[in-house]
C-alpha positions as CSV (number, residue, x, y, z in Angstrom):
1,M,-5.6,6.4,-17.4
2,S,-2.1,6.8,-18.7
3,G,1.0,9.0,-18.4
4,L,3.2,7.0,-16.1
5,S,5.8,6.2,-18.8
6,G,9.3,7.0,-17.5
7,R,8.3,6.8,-13.9
8,V,9.5,4.2,-11.4
9,A,7.1,2.9,-8.8
10,L,8.0,1.0,-5.6
11,V,5.1,-1.0,-4.2
12,T,5.7,-2.5,-0.8
13,G,3.9,-5.9,-0.2
14,G,3.5,-5.9,-4.0
15,G,3.5,-9.6,-4.6
16,R,0.0,-10.4,-3.5
17,G,-3.5,-9.0,-2.9
18,I,-4.0,-5.3,-3.1
19,G,-0.2,-4.7,-3.6
20,R,-0.2,-7.0,-6.6
21,A,-3.2,-5.3,-8.2
22,I,-1.6,-1.9,-7.7
23,A,1.7,-3.0,-9.1
24,L,0.0,-4.5,-12.2
25,G,-2.2,-1.4,-12.6
26,L,0.7,1.0,-12.5
27,A,2.6,-1.1,-15.0
28,E,-0.4,-1.1,-17.3
29,D,-0.3,2.7,-17.1
30,G,3.3,2.8,-18.2
31,A,5.4,2.7,-15.0
32,D,8.4,0.4,-14.3
33,V,7.7,-1.3,-11.0
34,A,9.8,-2.5,-8.0
35,V,7.9,-5.2,-6.2
36,N,8.8,-5.5,-2.6
37,Y,8.1,-8.6,-0.6
38,R,9.0,-10.0,2.8
39,R,8.6,-13.8,2.5
40,D,6.6,-14.9,-0.5
41,E,9.3,-14.7,-3.2
42,A,7.3,-16.9,-5.6
43,A,4.3,-14.5,-5.6
44,A,6.6,-11.5,-6.1
45,R,8.4,-13.2,-9.0
46,E,5.0,-14.1,-10.6
47,T,3.9,-10.5,-10.4
48,V,7.2,-9.3,-11.9
49,E,6.9,-11.7,-14.8
50,E,3.3,-10.5,-15.5
51,I,4.6,-6.9,-15.6
52,R,7.4,-7.8,-17.9
53,R,4.9,-9.4,-20.3
54,M,3.3,-5.9,-20.5
55,G,6.6,-4.6,-21.8
56,R,7.6,-2.8,-18.6
57,R,10.7,-3.3,-16.5
58,A,10.2,-4.9,-13.1
59,E,12.2,-6.5,-10.4
60,A,11.4,-8.1,-7.0
61,F,13.2,-6.9,-3.9
62,R,13.1,-8.6,-0.6
63,A,13.0,-6.4,2.5
64,S,11.1,-6.3,5.8
65,V,9.9,-2.7,5.7
66,D,10.2,-2.3,9.5
67,D,14.0,-2.8,9.1
68,P,15.7,0.5,8.3
69,E,18.9,-1.0,7.0
70,A,17.0,-3.4,4.8
71,D,15.0,-0.5,3.5
72,R,18.1,1.4,2.7
73,E,19.6,-1.5,0.8
74,M,16.4,-2.0,-1.1
75,V,16.1,1.6,-2.2
76,E,19.7,1.6,-3.3
77,A,19.1,-1.6,-5.3
78,V,15.9,-0.2,-6.9
79,T,17.7,3.0,-7.9
80,R,20.6,1.1,-9.3
81,E,18.4,-1.4,-11.3
82,L,15.4,0.6,-12.3
83,G,16.1,4.3,-11.6
84,V,15.0,6.9,-9.1
85,V,11.7,6.1,-7.3
86,D,9.2,8.9,-8.0
87,L,6.1,6.9,-7.0
88,L,6.0,5.1,-3.7
89,V,3.0,3.0,-2.5
90,N,3.3,2.1,1.2
91,N,1.0,-1.0,1.1
92,A,2.8,-3.6,3.2
93,G,0.8,-4.6,6.3
94,I,0.0,-7.3,8.7
95,A,-3.1,-8.1,10.8
96,S,-3.3,-7.9,14.6
97,R,-4.6,-10.8,16.6
98,G,-7.9,-9.4,17.7
99,R,-7.1,-9.1,21.4
100,R,-8.3,-6.4,23.7
101,V,-5.8,-3.9,25.0
102,T,-5.4,-5.6,28.3
103,D,-4.5,-8.9,26.6
104,T,-2.2,-7.6,23.9
105,D,1.4,-8.7,23.8
106,P,3.7,-5.6,23.7
107,E,5.8,-7.3,21.0
108,E,2.7,-7.6,18.8
109,L,1.9,-3.9,19.2
110,L,5.4,-2.9,18.2
111,R,5.4,-5.3,15.3
112,V,2.2,-4.0,13.8
113,L,3.1,-0.4,14.3
114,H,6.5,-0.8,12.8
115,T,5.2,-2.7,9.8
116,H,2.5,-0.2,8.9
117,A,3.7,3.2,10.0
118,V,7.3,3.2,11.0
119,G,8.4,1.3,7.9
120,A,6.5,3.8,5.8
121,H,8.3,6.6,7.5
122,H,11.7,4.9,6.8
123,L,10.9,4.6,3.1
124,C,9.6,8.1,2.8
125,R,12.7,9.4,4.4
126,L,14.8,7.4,1.9
127,V,13.0,8.1,-1.4
128,V,11.5,11.6,-1.0
129,P,14.8,13.6,-1.3
130,A,15.5,12.2,-4.8
131,M,11.8,12.4,-5.7
132,R,12.0,16.2,-5.3
133,E,14.2,16.4,-8.3
134,R,11.7,14.6,-10.5
135,P,9.1,16.3,-12.6
136,R,6.5,14.8,-10.3
137,G,6.4,12.7,-7.2
138,D,3.7,10.7,-5.5
139,V,3.4,8.9,-2.2
140,I,0.3,6.7,-1.6
141,M,-0.5,5.2,1.8
142,I,-2.8,2.2,1.9
143,S,-4.8,2.6,5.1
144,S,-8.1,1.1,6.2
145,V,-11.6,1.9,7.3
146,A,-10.4,0.7,10.7
147,T,-9.6,4.4,11.4
148,L,-13.3,5.2,11.0
149,F,-14.6,2.6,13.4
150,H,-11.8,1.8,15.8
151,A,-13.3,-1.6,16.6
152,A,-12.7,-3.3,19.9
153,G,-10.1,-5.9,19.7
154,G,-8.0,-4.2,17.1
155,A,-5.9,-1.5,18.9
156,P,-2.5,-2.4,17.3
157,Y,-4.0,-2.3,13.8
158,N,-6.2,0.7,14.5
159,M,-3.2,2.6,16.0
160,A,-0.9,1.6,13.1
161,K,-3.2,2.8,10.4
162,A,-4.0,6.1,12.3
163,A,-0.2,6.7,12.5
164,L,0.2,6.0,8.8
165,E,-2.4,8.5,8.0
166,S,-0.8,11.1,10.3
167,L,2.5,10.5,8.4
168,A,0.7,11.1,5.1
169,F,-1.0,14.4,6.1
170,T,2.2,15.7,7.6
171,L,4.3,14.8,4.6
172,A,1.8,16.3,2.2
173,K,2.3,19.7,3.8
174,E,6.1,19.3,4.0
175,E,6.5,18.3,0.4
176,R,3.9,20.3,-1.5
177,P,6.4,23.0,-2.3
178,H,8.5,20.3,-4.1
179,G,5.6,19.2,-6.2
180,I,5.1,15.9,-4.4
181,R,1.5,14.7,-3.8
182,V,0.8,12.5,-0.8
183,N,-2.6,10.8,-0.4
184,V,-4.3,8.0,1.5
185,V,-6.5,5.2,0.1
186,A,-8.5,3.4,2.7
187,P,-10.3,0.2,1.7
188,G,-12.9,-1.7,3.7
189,L,-13.1,-5.5,3.4
190,V,-11.3,-6.7,0.3
191,E,-11.1,-10.1,-1.2
192,T,-7.5,-10.9,-0.2
193,E,-5.9,-13.6,1.9
194,M,-6.0,-11.3,4.9
195,G,-9.6,-10.5,4.3
196,R,-10.4,-14.2,4.0
197,R,-8.7,-14.9,7.3
198,L,-10.5,-12.1,9.0
199,V,-13.9,-13.2,7.9
200,R,-13.2,-16.8,8.7
201,A,-12.1,-15.9,12.2
202,T,-15.0,-13.5,12.9
203,S,-17.9,-15.3,11.2
204,G,-16.8,-18.7,10.0
205,V,-17.4,-17.9,6.4
206,E,-14.9,-19.6,4.1
207,D,-15.8,-18.0,0.8
208,L,-16.0,-14.2,0.8
209,R,-18.3,-14.3,-2.2
210,Q,-21.0,-15.6,0.0
211,L,-21.1,-12.1,1.4
212,D,-21.8,-10.5,-2.0
213,P,-25.6,-10.0,-1.4
214,T,-24.8,-8.1,1.8
215,M,-22.2,-5.8,0.3
216,P,-22.5,-2.4,-1.4
217,F,-23.1,-2.8,-5.2
218,G,-23.7,-6.5,-4.6
219,R,-20.2,-7.7,-4.3
220,V,-17.1,-7.8,-2.1
221,C,-14.5,-5.2,-2.9
222,Q,-11.7,-6.5,-5.1
223,P,-8.0,-5.6,-5.1
224,E,-8.5,-4.0,-8.5
225,D,-11.1,-1.6,-7.1
226,V,-8.4,-0.2,-4.7
227,A,-5.8,-0.2,-7.5
228,K,-8.0,2.0,-9.7
229,V,-8.2,4.7,-7.1
230,V,-4.4,4.6,-6.7
231,R,-4.0,4.8,-10.5
232,F,-6.2,7.9,-10.6
233,L,-4.4,9.7,-7.8
234,V,-1.0,9.3,-9.4
235,S,-2.2,10.1,-13.0
236,D,-2.0,13.3,-14.9
237,R,-5.8,13.5,-14.5
238,C,-5.2,14.2,-10.8
239,E,-2.7,17.0,-10.4
240,Y,-4.3,19.3,-7.8
241,V,-5.0,16.8,-5.0
242,T,-2.7,16.2,-2.0
243,G,-3.2,15.5,1.7
244,E,-6.5,13.7,1.0
245,K,-8.0,10.4,2.0
246,I,-10.3,8.3,-0.2
247,H,-12.4,5.5,1.3
248,V,-12.9,2.5,-0.9
249,H,-15.8,0.8,0.9
250,G,-18.8,1.3,-1.3
251,G,-20.1,4.1,0.8
252,G,-21.1,1.7,3.6
């Protein structure tokens, strides 16, 4: 996969886990990458340094995506330092606490919704107008198989990811005349810190690799598995796809 030379990607939550794998993969394919982070500056800086060792430009930008003013300042800084964003990956996310609807704190509900869906809306609003003037634009939403199952005890997360997908499908129709592709990538359990916390809380398993024998293809999904799908969707090998959702869960 190649063809991203001259493009600028903004990956939210790009310092760790799935976001890090996506940022590194896009850089490997030729893009310059803005790595957004909220708190873990060290991880974001490490990701930036690895991208620079590939010969690509990269910078770390701190912003909580649910803050519209912070988003505006970040997009202005990215544009100033790296150029116009023509590849946006809305990956930043947080887990909910696993409580039933009747026990959920309203503040938690708003926090999860704003981080996943409202923040993505802010960033699309900010970057898409300039993206229209580029030869090609792509927006990728990182969702979840949570929208397939709507498991009990996960209403804030389920609602947030459903809203994120709704944003994607709406934006795809609005921006198709401008040559912008908008697609959704929806992983299942992935070996990330969030995935480890989830499994530890629900089953007491400390090492996700213990689950390999029970997983499709004999292993837990890795961040790079998700990144490969993103890389394909934004590549010149995938020009006639928009408004679609690809599950990355091994078919199970």
